N, C-alpha and C positions, 0 to 999 in steps of 0.2 A: 154235861160232857163238853159242850161247846160254849157254855156260859150264856145260853139264851134264857135261862130261868130268871135272870135279872131284868129282862125286858118286860114291858107291859103285855097285857093279854093279846091285843091285836097284833102287835109287832112279833110276839112270840109265835103266834099262829102263822103269820106270813113267812117268817124265817123257816118254820118247820115245813110248811107246804113247799117252799122253794127248795129246801134240802131234799125232800122226797121227789120232786120233779127232776132235780139234777141227778139223783141216784137212778131214777127210771131211765133217763136219757143215756147215762153211762152204761147201764145194763143193756139197753136196746142196741146201742152201737157195738158194744163188746160182744154180745151174743150174735149179732148180725155178722161181725167179722169172723167169729169162730165158725159159724155155719157156712159162710162163703169159702173159708179157707179149708175146712176139713169135711164139709158135708158131702161133696161128690165121692171122695175116697171111702168114707164110712158107708155111704149108700152102696158102693160096689161090694164092700165086704158083706153087708146085709143081704145083697142079692146073690151072693155066692160067686161072684166074678173074681174075687181077690181074697187071698188068705190073710188072717189077722197078722201073722208074723211078717208077711210082705208089707202090710200097711205100716207096721211099727218100724220096719227097716227102710221105709220110704221107697219100696220097690213097686208099689201099686200105682198104676197110672190112673189119672182121673178122666181119661178120654174113653170113648165107647168102642174103640177099634182094637180090642185085644185084652189080654189078661195082664199079668205082671210084666214089668219091663225086663 
């Protein structure tokens, strides 16, 4: 797929390990951003403080001092 099969054994292993580490870093950062961005609002929905429709229409506040905006 990336043409690493033409490399030698050690180089192929190093490139594969590097690709897996880069993928893990991208997923870590991406999921961290998603959790930080949407986590508080989803938590409020799960706690029953905000309706799902309000969350989808962005009317659900992520603060603790009330219900939907």
